[in-house]
Phi, psi and omega in degrees: 000132178270104183298330179303331180294343184253009178246124184268133173267126180243110182289150175060035175230132003277358176212163182306138178093350180261133172257112183271127177267109187267111181275357181298330178289328174290315180299327183282345181258103188305313183294315181295320178296318178298316179295315180301315181291326175296317179292319178296322180298320178295317180297307185287322180300332179298337179278352181051057183286151169270329184212144174251135178252124177257134180270132181307139343252333181290338175296334176296323183294335179268311188291319184297310179293329178291321178300316178299313182295324183268352179071037178232174181285163178231131180235139178263129170259118189231167174286158182304144176085006184253344183244141177274167173082193179290137186231156170239131183244157174217121177261146183212158181270141174250177179304319180228082178118206181214169179210171180224144176229147185224154167225162175290141189293346179248013186283326180238129180266145180309131178090348179297143177279121187243135168240131182256135184232147172216171179283328188212138172253121176250262183275345175092357184299310183290320179295318179294323176297323179290325173301311180300318180297314181295322177293325181301326180265008175096005178290146176262095184283104184266347180186166175220156181202160176211157173297315188234138171240130171269085190300329182294344177271351174057036179296326181297333179294339182267353187276142179260039179193156176301148182228141176228145175228144178289316178223157183224143173246131185262357177206000000 
């Protein structure tokens, strides 16, 4: 099954000149979603993770079902003000400005094998910041993955951990 057939490209969203890869069409197709998650489970399972970290918010859609399928924990990496309790934050620079990502301070235990997931890898800034955040709390980041990689943006070159993608777009 060609998973690309189930991902819709929406031109000029969220702004002119951007082609947005919409995974809602993949999520809505039960068979294609099942195949995609099966393939992702094989990719991610090879890292033997203890916990999967999903990046807000579409990364949750990938990481949560995979954690269930692989029998490991699931942790949410979120923007400030979205998680209760004690938190650990990491601020990072973007092309134009900065951002912050947080996890709960007891979500990852030192030495746990962590795989970080998102729906899409573009420039790699947020994924790399999440790698740094997980390492900050003692996690052993053994891998990262996404449903989609925009290979032409070379985001994987900036990552401080192995990266896998289910599908890739080269332009």
